[in-house]
C-alpha positions in Angstrom: -32.2 16.0 162.4 -34.0 14.2 165.2 -37.2 15.9 166.4 -39.5 14.7 169.2 -42.6 15.2 167.1 -43.9 14.6 163.6 -45.3 16.6 160.7 -48.3 16.2 158.5 -48.7 17.4 154.9 -44.9 17.3 154.3 -43.6 17.7 150.8 -42.0 14.9 148.7 -38.5 13.5 149.7 -35.7 15.9 148.7 -32.1 15.6 147.9 -29.3 18.2 148.2 -29.3 18.8 144.5 -32.9 20.0 144.5 -32.2 22.4 147.4 -29.1 23.7 145.7 -31.1 24.4 142.5 -33.6 26.5 144.6 -30.8 28.4 146.3 -29.3 29.2 142.9 -32.7 30.2 141.5 -33.3 32.5 144.5 -29.7 33.8 144.7 -29.1 32.8 148.3 -27.6 30.1 150.5 -29.8 28.4 153.1 -28.4 28.0 156.6 -27.2 24.4 157.4 -29.9 23.8 160.0 -32.6 24.7 157.5 -31.1 22.5 154.8 -31.0 19.5 157.3 -34.6 20.1 158.2 -35.7 20.2 154.6 -33.8 17.1 153.7 -35.2 15.2 156.7 -38.8 16.6 156.8 -39.5 18.9 153.8 -41.9 21.2 155.6 -45.5 20.6 156.6 -47.6 21.1 159.6 -45.8 20.3 162.9 -47.5 18.3 165.7 -45.8 20.7 168.1 -46.8 24.3 167.1 -45.8 26.7 169.9 -42.5 28.6 170.2 -42.1 30.5 173.5 -40.6 34.0 172.9 -40.6 35.8 176.2 -41.3 38.6 176.9 -43.4 38.5 173.6 -46.4 36.3 173.3 -45.8 32.7 172.1 -45.6 32.2 168.3 -47.9 29.5 167.0 -46.8 28.0 163.7 -49.3 26.6 161.3 -47.1 25.3 158.5 -43.6 25.4 157.1 -43.6 25.5 153.4 -42.4 22.3 151.6 -40.4 22.3 148.4 -42.6 20.6 145.7 -46.1 19.5 146.3 -49.3 21.5 146.5 -49.4 25.1 145.5 -49.9 27.9 146.6 -48.2 27.1 149.9 -45.0 25.7 148.4 -41.6 27.1 149.1 -40.5 28.1 145.6 -43.9 29.5 144.7 -44.1 31.6 147.9 -40.7 33.1 147.3 -41.0 33.8 143.6 -44.7 34.8 143.3 -46.1 35.4 146.8 -43.7 37.1 149.2 -44.0 40.6 150.6 -40.9 40.4 152.8 -37.9 42.7 152.9 -34.9 41.7 150.7 -32.7 39.0 152.2 -35.6 37.1 153.9 -36.8 33.8 152.8 -40.6 33.2 153.3 -40.6 29.7 155.0 -44.0 29.4 156.7 -47.1 30.9 158.3 -48.4 31.3 161.8 -51.8 30.3 162.9 -52.8 34.1 162.6 -51.4 34.3 159.0 -48.1 36.0 159.9 -45.1 35.2 157.7 -42.2 33.2 159.2 -39.0 34.4 157.6 -35.4 33.1 157.5 -32.6 35.6 156.9 -30.4 34.3 154.1 -28.0 37.2 153.7 -26.1 39.9 155.6 -25.2 40.3 159.2 -28.4 38.6 160.5 -27.9 35.4 158.3 -29.6 32.4 159.8 -31.9 34.4 162.2 -35.6 33.7 162.1 -38.2 36.5 162.1 -41.9 36.9 162.0 -43.8 39.6 160.1 -46.9 41.2 161.7 -49.1 41.2 158.6 -51.4 43.8 160.2 -48.5 46.3 160.5 -46.6 45.6 157.2 -47.2 48.4 154.7 -44.7 47.4 152.0 -42.1 44.8 151.3 -39.4 47.1 152.6 -41.2 47.7 155.9 -38.7 46.4 158.5 -40.8 47.8 161.4 -43.2 44.9 160.9 -40.4 42.3 161.3 -39.7 40.8 164.8 -36.8 38.6 165.8 -38.1 35.2 166.8 -34.9 33.1 167.2 -31.2 33.2 166.3 -31.2 29.8 164.6 -33.8 27.7 162.7 -32.6 24.5 164.3 -33.2 26.0 167.8 -36.6 27.0 166.7 -37.8 23.6 165.5 -36.2 21.8 168.5 -38.0 24.1 171.0 -41.6 23.8 169.5 -44.1 22.3 172.0 -47.7 21.2 171.7 -50.5 23.8 171.5 -52.5 22.0 174.2 -49.8 22.9 176.7 -50.6 26.6 176.6 -52.0 27.7 179.9 
């Protein structure tokens, strides 16, 4: 996966076996674009943070959770001990405002990316607080642009 920008605070280098172990532990299968990203980058804080989502306001990502490394913001930890997302969504990151970034890992919306408005979410089953961000994780990371370009 070639990206036009870098990441800071990424996790340790991963291999496919480590990702498969997490998939088995969580009982899901990650979309290919997410696997490629994790094997290439393994989360972190992107140098390009803004995803345009018209007609909605732009989404500003703070971090994508790495597998391994520092807790509490570690992918396994967040999905076993810290998620309040509806079933079938993998908690993969946070926005600058603290909203969850979630990847659908089951069902008819498999592979789609959502964000959860943490101010509206009343329970883990609250789908009203979930908003579609992008149809594919690879499209999302490829489209990120620098925060300083916001007008």
